[in-house]
C-alpha positions, 0 to 999 in steps of 0.5 A: 407345773401341771394343775394341782401339782400332780403329774398329768395322766396319773391317778391319785393313788399312782401319784402318791406311790411316785411321791413316796418312792421319790422321798424314800429313794432320796433318803436311801441315796443319802444314807448310802452315799459314802461320807466325804471330807468337809471340802466338797461333794460334787453333784454335777455342777453343784457343790454341797458344803457340809456345815460341820467342822474338823476337830483335829487333835495332835497325839504325841507318842510320849504322852503314853508314859505319863500319868500312869498311862491314863491317856492310852488309845483305849481311854481316848474319847474318839467321839470328840475328834475327826482326825488324830495326828500322831506325833512325831515321825522324822526325816533324816538327811536322805528323806528316810522316815522313822518314828521317834520312839520305837517302843511307843510307836510299836504299841500305839500304832500296832497294838498291845503285845501278845506276850503269849506268842511274842519273843524278844526278837518278834512281836505279835499284837492283839488285833484291834488294840492300836490307836489306828484300829480303835480310831477307825472303828469310830470313823476317825482318821489318823495321820502321822505328823512329820517334823515338829519343833526339834525335828525340822532341821533336815527338811531344808536339805531334803526339800532342796534335792529332787532325788531326796524329795522323791524318796521322801514322798515314796517314804510317805507312801510306805508308812501309809501302807505299813500303818494304814494311816489316812494321810500325811501331816507335815510340821516343818518349823519353819521354812527359811528359819535360820536356827533350824538350818533354813535357807531363802530357797526353802520358800520354793523348795517347800512347794516342790516337796509338798507337790511331790508328796501330793502326787505320790499319795494321790497315785497310791490312793488312786490305785487302792481307791482311797482319798488320802489327805495332805495337811501341814502345820504353819506358823501364824506370824507374818515372818513365817507366812511370808516364807510360803508360796500361798498361791501354789500351796493353797491348791496342794493342801487339803487343810492348812493348820495354823499354829495360833499359839506360842505368840508369847512366852519367856522370850517376850519382853512383856508378860502376854497372852500366848494364844489370844483370840483377838489382838492384846492392847499391849506388848508384842501381841499376836492372835487368832483373828490377826492370823486369819485376817492375814491369811484371807486378805494378804495371801488370799487363802480360802478360809474354808481350808483353815484350821485354827489352833486351840491350846490345851496347855499354858505358858508360865512366866516368873515375875519379879514381884506381886505388882507385876501383871499382864503386859509387865516387862518386870519378869525373869525370862524363865518359866515356873518349872517348880510349880509346873514341873511335869511339863517344865513350866508349860502346864497342860490344862489338867495341871493348871486346874490342879494348881488353881488354888495358888492363883487368881484368874483374870479375864482380858476382854479385849483379847478374849483370853484368860490369865492367872497371877499368883504366888504358888510358893514363897517369893515366887510370883507367876503369870500363866497364859492359857486357854480355858472353857470360856476362851475355847468356846469363843474360839469355836464360835469364831470358827463357825462365824468365819466359816473356817474348816475347824480347829487343831488341838495341841495336844489332845491329852491335855484336858483329860481330867481325873476324878482324883489326881492319880486315880486313873479314872477319867472324869471328863474332857471339858475343853474337847466337849465345848469344841464338839458342842459348838463345832458339831463335827461330821459323824463318819462311818467306820473306816474299813481296813485296807490290806494293800 
């Protein structure tokens, strides 16, 4: 470097101009550079990896009917999420894609109906009132999640047939174009799962299906100059992981969403955590940490592609007596659907809080997870496993420390707390707030409308 750190042959005044120009030019470049997804922004041979994380929330269409429409598109706090996965679309045996509720899909994905000009045969919608319109105004992407637990039985047939795979992929492009989605999320539960008509061939066919989708949405994206995402929800147990060709899948997917919940429930031999951060010291077990270690060590999946599951709901279990608690096998194999009637024994976080007076909260230090024990009605003893503010903060910190991509939430409507039950007035979103504060998701620019 020249003497004094200045450019030789320039006066002091000119040199200052140059420095100011460089500084402000770089700031201008940074401000005008388009926002990108977390993966990487390539500048020549270097890779810049933002430290901010993804907060991906699943939004089930049926939630629009609950709580007098409390969690409608207009009431969502979009600042807390980076992506919303609209649940669910479904495939038939030929690969045709449809929604699961025509009425909900119409209102949520197209907007409020203008009854002044609409008829029973034709609907006109008020502009900028759909979930997608509002989300895009906040810079939040929206993707259809295709499948789900009750809608996965047709995947094996579609994935096994080259023509049906191709048609399914073309249908993905169709709904991207029709609804202005920002990518595709596949929720096949699970490849190879016999009870959902899975076969041993699903392992290879799953890869072929994902590649067909990837090729089709990339081709469409290249045409309109837009980068579409491809993600999928995956089972977080070894038996489910073993049915995926991870060496190939990890290169096809933008993000791998790990369903690190539902490890335990009424089917388990003991009362246990359904979404623990670390391995419980007894019972069947299952945890976020164990799943992450398997993905990294056993399957060599980059941790930077992993989104880890956070449960905005709990699982209840009827016990036989008041002395039966965590890890006890003295239970009835039934959920408490009387105390938690709204969600048939799988209460959302807001409902857990409403019924908290009937329970005593406990903390399992080893698993880093809370649980409840109580007697909400005469002779009814109930165990509840769930995520609360303490466990969610620890999960978010784990994501940061491990340098994972972020989290997925099932489902975002679960922690919308009212000032008073039935008031229709939202007090806050305590779990989402903690995720936002800890993960610091990337803030994005408005997503422009696409007309092609």
